[in-house]
C-alpha positions in Angstrom: 13.1 -1.8 23.3 16.5 -1.7 25.0 18.0 0.9 22.9 17.2 3.2 20.1 18.2 1.9 16.7 19.6 4.1 13.9 17.4 3.1 10.7 17.7 4.1 7.1 14.4 3.3 5.8 13.9 2.9 1.9 10.3 3.0 0.7 8.1 4.5 -1.8 6.7 8.2 -1.8 5.4 9.1 1.6 2.0 10.8 1.1 -1.4 11.5 2.9 -3.5 10.1 0.1 -1.9 6.6 -0.1 -1.1 5.0 3.3 0.7 1.5 2.8 1.7 -0.9 5.4 5.4 0.4 4.9 4.2 4.0 5.9 2.4 2.6 8.9 5.4 0.7 10.0 7.8 3.4 9.3 5.6 6.0 11.2 5.7 3.8 14.5 9.7 3.3 14.2 10.1 6.9 13.7 8.4 7.5 17.2 10.8 5.1 19.0 14.1 5.4 16.9 16.3 7.4 15.1 14.9 7.0 11.3 15.7 8.7 8.1 13.1 7.8 5.6 14.5 7.6 2.1 12.2 8.0 -0.8 13.3 5.7 -3.4 11.7 6.4 -7.0 9.1 4.1 -8.5 10.2 0.7 -10.1 8.6 1.0 -13.4 9.5 3.1 -16.2 8.0 6.4 -16.6 5.1 6.7 -19.3 4.7 9.7 -21.6 1.6 11.0 -19.8 1.1 14.3 -17.9 0.9 12.5 -14.4 4.4 11.0 -14.7 5.8 14.4 -16.2 4.5 15.9 -13.0 5.7 13.2 -10.8 9.3 13.7 -12.3 9.2 17.6 -11.8 8.0 17.1 -8.1 10.8 14.7 -7.4 13.5 17.3 -9.0 12.3 19.7 -6.6 12.2 17.3 -3.6 16.0 16.8 -4.3 16.9 20.5 -3.8 14.7 20.9 -0.8 15.6 20.5 2.8 14.8 17.2 4.6 11.1 17.0 5.2 9.6 16.4 8.6 5.8 15.9 7.9 5.4 14.3 11.5 7.3 14.4 14.8 10.3 12.1 14.5 9.8 11.5 10.7 12.4 12.9 8.5 12.1 12.2 4.8 14.9 12.7 2.2 13.9 12.2 -1.5 16.0 10.5 -4.3 15.9 10.9 -7.9 17.2 7.8 -9.8 17.3 7.9 -13.4 14.9 5.1 -14.7 17.2 3.5 -17.6 19.5 0.9 -15.8 20.5 -0.7 -19.0 22.0 2.7 -20.5 25.8 3.1 -20.3 26.9 5.3 -17.2 23.5 5.7 -15.9 23.8 2.8 -13.0 27.2 4.3 -12.0 25.8 7.7 -11.8 22.9 6.6 -9.8 24.8 4.6 -7.3 27.4 7.7 -6.8 24.6 10.4 -6.5 22.4 8.1 -4.3 24.8 7.2 -2.0 26.2 10.8 -1.6 22.6 11.9 -0.9 21.7 9.2 1.7 25.3 9.6 3.6 24.7 13.3 3.8 21.2 13.2 4.9 22.2 10.3 7.5 24.8 12.6 8.8 22.5 15.5 9.1 20.1 13.3 11.1 22.9 12.1 13.5 22.6 8.5 12.5 25.4 6.4 13.7 27.6 3.9 11.7 25.5 1.1 13.6 22.7 1.2 11.0 19.8 -1.0 10.3 18.6 -0.6 6.6 15.1 -1.5 6.2 13.8 -1.9 2.9 10.3 -1.9 1.5 11.2 -1.6 -2.0 14.1 -3.5 -3.7 15.4 -0.1 -5.7 18.7 0.1 -3.8 19.4 -3.4 -3.5 22.7 -3.1 -5.6 24.3 -0.5 -3.4 23.1 -0.6 0.3 26.0 -2.9 1.2 28.3 0.1 0.7 26.4 1.8 3.7 27.8 -0.8 5.8 24.7 -1.9 7.6 24.9 -4.0 10.9 21.7 -5.9 9.8 19.3 -5.6 6.6 15.4 -5.9 6.9 13.6 -6.7 3.8 9.8 -6.0 4.3 8.7 -7.4 1.0 5.0 -6.0 0.6 4.5 -7.0 -3.0 5.4 -9.1 -5.9 7.4 -6.2 -7.5 8.0 -7.9 -10.9 4.1 -8.1 -11.6 3.8 -4.5 -11.4 3.0 -2.6 -14.8 5.5 -1.1 -16.9 8.5 -2.5 -15.1 11.6 -4.4 -16.5 10.7 -7.6 -15.2 14.4 -9.1 -15.2 15.9 -6.0 -13.7 13.4 -6.0 -10.8 13.8 -9.8 -10.3 17.5 -9.4 -10.1 16.9 -6.4 -7.5 14.6 -8.5 -5.5 16.9 -11.7 -5.4 20.0 -9.4 -4.5 18.1 -7.8 -1.5 16.6 -11.3 -0.4 19.9 -12.7 -0.4 21.6 -10.0 1.6 18.6 -9.7 4.1 19.1 -10.7 7.6 15.5 -11.1 7.6 12.7 -11.0 5.1 9.0 -10.2 6.2 6.0 -11.1 3.8 2.5 -9.8 4.2 0.6 -12.9 2.6 0.8 -16.6 2.5 1.6 -17.0 -1.2 4.5 -14.7 -0.9 5.7 -16.3 2.3 5.6 -19.6 0.4 7.4 -18.3 -2.6 10.1 -16.8 -0.5 10.4 -19.8 1.9 11.5 -22.1 -1.0 14.3 -20.1 -1.7 15.4 -18.5 1.7 15.6 -19.5 5.3 15.0 -16.2 7.0 11.3 -15.5 6.0 8.6 -14.5 8.4 4.9 -14.0 7.6 3.8 -10.8 8.9 0.2 -9.8 7.8 -0.8 -6.1 7.4 -2.4 -4.5 10.3 -5.2 -1.7 10.5 -6.1 1.3 12.4 -9.3 0.1 14.0 -9.9 3.0 16.0 -9.5 5.4 13.0 -11.7 3.6 10.7 -14.4 2.3 13.0 -15.4 6.0 13.2 -17.5 5.2 10.0 -19.7 2.9 12.2 -20.9 5.9 14.4 -23.0 9.1 13.6 -20.5 11.7 12.3 -19.9 14.2 9.3 -20.5 13.1 5.7 -18.3 15.0 2.9 -20.5 17.3 0.7 -19.7 15.3 -2.4 -21.6 12.3 -1.4 -23.9 13.7 1.5 -26.6 14.8 -0.8 -26.8 11.7 -3.0 -30.2 10.2 -2.5 -29.5 6.8 -3.8 -27.8 3.9 -2.0 -23.9 4.1 -2.3 -21.5 1.5 -3.2 -18.0 2.8 -2.2 -14.4 2.0 -3.0 -11.3 3.6 -1.9 -7.7 3.1 -3.0 -5.4 3.7 -5.9 -7.2 2.9 -9.0 -4.5 1.5 -11.2 -4.6 -1.5 -13.7 -5.5 -4.0 -11.1 -8.9 -2.6 -10.5 -11.5 -4.2 -12.7 -13.3 -1.2 -14.3 -15.2 -3.5 -16.5 -16.8 -5.2 -13.3 -17.5 -1.9 -11.7 -19.3 -0.9 -14.8 -21.3 -4.1 -14.9 -22.5 -3.6 -11.4 -23.4 0.2 -12.0 -25.5 -1.1 -15.1 -27.2 -3.8 -13.0 -28.1 -1.3 -10.2 -28.9 1.7 -12.1 -30.6 3.4 -9.1 -27.4 3.1 -7.2 -24.4 5.4 -7.2 -20.8 3.8 -7.3 -18.3 6.2 -5.6 -14.7 5.7 -6.7 -12.2 7.5 -4.3 -8.7 7.4 -5.3 -6.0 8.8 -7.7 -6.7 7.3 -11.0 -3.8 6.3 -13.2 -5.7 4.5 -16.1 -7.3 5.9 -18.8 -10.9 5.8 -18.1 -11.8 6.9 -21.7 -11.1 3.2 -22.9 -14.2 2.1 -20.9 -17.8 2.5 -21.3 -18.6 3.8 -17.8 -22.1 4.2 -16.8 -23.2 7.7 -15.5 -23.8 6.4 -12.0 -20.2 5.9 -11.3 -18.6 8.8 -9.9 -14.6 9.2 -9.9 -14.1 11.7 -7.0 -10.1 11.8 -6.8 -8.0 11.1 -4.0 -8.7 11.9 -0.4 -6.7 12.2 2.6 -6.2 9.1 5.0 -7.8 11.3 7.6 -11.0 11.8 5.7 -11.7 8.2 4.6 -13.7 7.2 7.4 -15.9 10.1 6.9 -16.5 9.0 3.2 -17.1 5.3 4.3 -19.6 6.6 6.7 -21.9 7.4 3.5 -21.4 3.7 2.1 -24.1 1.0 2.0 -21.6 -1.5 0.7 -17.7 -1.5 0.2 -16.3 -3.3 -2.7 -13.0 -4.7 -3.8 -13.1 -5.3 -7.6 -9.7 -6.6 -8.2 -8.6 -7.9 -11.7 -7.1 -11.6 -10.9 -3.6 -11.4 -11.7 -0.1 -12.6 -10.2 0.2 -9.3 -8.1 -3.4 -9.6 -6.8 -2.9 -13.4 -6.0 0.2 -12.8 -4.0 -1.3 -9.7 -2.2 -2.9 -9.1 1.1 -5.2 -6.1 0.6 -4.8 -3.4 3.2 -8.2 -2.0 2.3 -9.8 -5.3 3.2 -9.0 -4.7 7.0 -9.8 -1.0 6.4 -13.3 -1.8 5.1 -14.0 -4.3 7.8 -12.8 -1.8 10.5 -15.6 0.6 9.1 -18.3 -2.2 9.9 -19.7 -1.7 6.4 -20.8 -4.9 4.4 -17.9 -6.0 2.2 -18.1 -7.6 -1.3 -14.9 -8.9 -2.7 -13.3 -10.9 -5.5 -11.5 -14.2 -4.5 -8.0 -14.4 -3.7 -6.1 -16.5 -0.9 -5.7 -13.7 1.7 -9.4 -12.5 1.1 -10.8 -15.8 1.4 -9.6 -16.1 4.9 -12.3 -13.6 5.8 -15.1 -15.4 4.0 -16.9 -15.6 7.4 -17.5 -11.8 7.4 -17.1 -10.9 3.7 -19.3 -12.0 0.7 -16.4 -13.6 -1.6 -17.4 -13.8 -5.2 -16.1 -16.5 -7.5 -17.5 -14.8 -10.7 -18.8 -11.4 -11.9 -22.5 -12.8 -11.5 -21.7 -13.9 -8.2 -20.3 -10.3 -7.1 -23.4 -8.7 -8.4 -25.6 -11.1 -6.5 -23.9 -10.4 -3.4 -23.7 -6.7 -3.8 -27.6 -6.8 -4.3 -28.1 -8.9 -1.1 -25.9 -6.5 0.8 -27.8 -3.6 -0.4 -31.0 -5.4 0.9 -29.4 -5.9 4.4 -28.5 -9.6 3.8 -25.0 -9.4 4.3 -23.6 -12.8 5.9 -22.4 -10.7 8.9 -23.1 -7.9 11.0 -21.2 -4.6 11.5 -20.1 -5.9 15.0 -18.8 -9.2 13.4 -16.8 -7.4 10.9 -15.1 -5.0 13.1 -14.5 -7.7 15.8 -13.0 -9.9 13.0 -9.9 -7.6 12.8 -10.1 -5.9 16.2 -6.8 -7.7 17.4 -4.9 -6.9 14.1 -3.8 -3.3 15.0 -0.8 -1.9 13.6 0.7 -1.6 17.1 0.5 -5.4 17.5 2.1 -6.1 14.1 4.7 -3.5 15.0 5.7 -5.0 18.4 5.8 -8.5 16.7 8.1 -7.4 13.8 10.4 -5.2 16.2 10.7 -8.3 18.7 12.1 -10.5 15.8 14.3 -7.4 14.6 15.6 -6.9 18.2 16.7 -10.7 18.5 18.7 -10.4 15.3 
């Protein structure tokens, strides 16, 4: 890089339990540039649940807290945006309060007027022009209109506004790239990366957390957010078929598990930090991706696929375009019965690939490589 950039990076919440692609890119940008990370609130409407109420309280507390610095160079300012865009006065209040908060934080961080606005969510699409950016980067990591409990027309409007104003749009999956390319000329395909060194620790001897260390049966493992796109029915089918196996589900649960008849050999152990995931994966015999096949999954490029492969563990997954590209190292199932069959084969040591094959398949797909490619494109602009 010829010089440091001044960046206002607009993303989702930056936490230790859910590292998304936007977090990995932000972390690397913060090491090399002057970056202010702005936590824009979620796109969906809040639900009348204890979890959502807790999130609202947490966000309010963050507003009145100093700028957080969880890692060297990474400065984080939280926003609180009222989630009722169709009510009178609310959009005006959100705009005034948000711009004031961001400008004040940018000044405290010493950012110049020569700004790059880097968005991974379209939440602020209608107001970022008033920050007078030099360029706008839209790192479009998801089909946001397919998320649960969102105002679809409102989200589509935000996404369209940001896409029109962006100088460059990055998409992580081919379906998203093709969708955006039909409408805009400035679209680049940028698949997710993976921290190979971190996750490959699971392929060598080391500690296994107490929660799973004493489990005597084979372990089928999953880690990630347990949201509506996780097929709990499929997980339960697998558990019933392999009653002598334990399924470990790692991650924050946002669905009502009481709605399902879940066998006792399925254990939900809660969210774990990113740093501990390789230790848990070390205890897996098979890793699974049991997605519900909807529009969001079809357009996605699952980050956990690369993380699983980097562990060296056998992987069984449902089929979607970006996962199918790895069918030479992943058992990709077209049906529930085939999913169960592949799990059984993997448990019996009959996976289609070796541990070395799986790690080698993503060895060159590091976050450093992705970051360098993205930055070279932005620097040309």
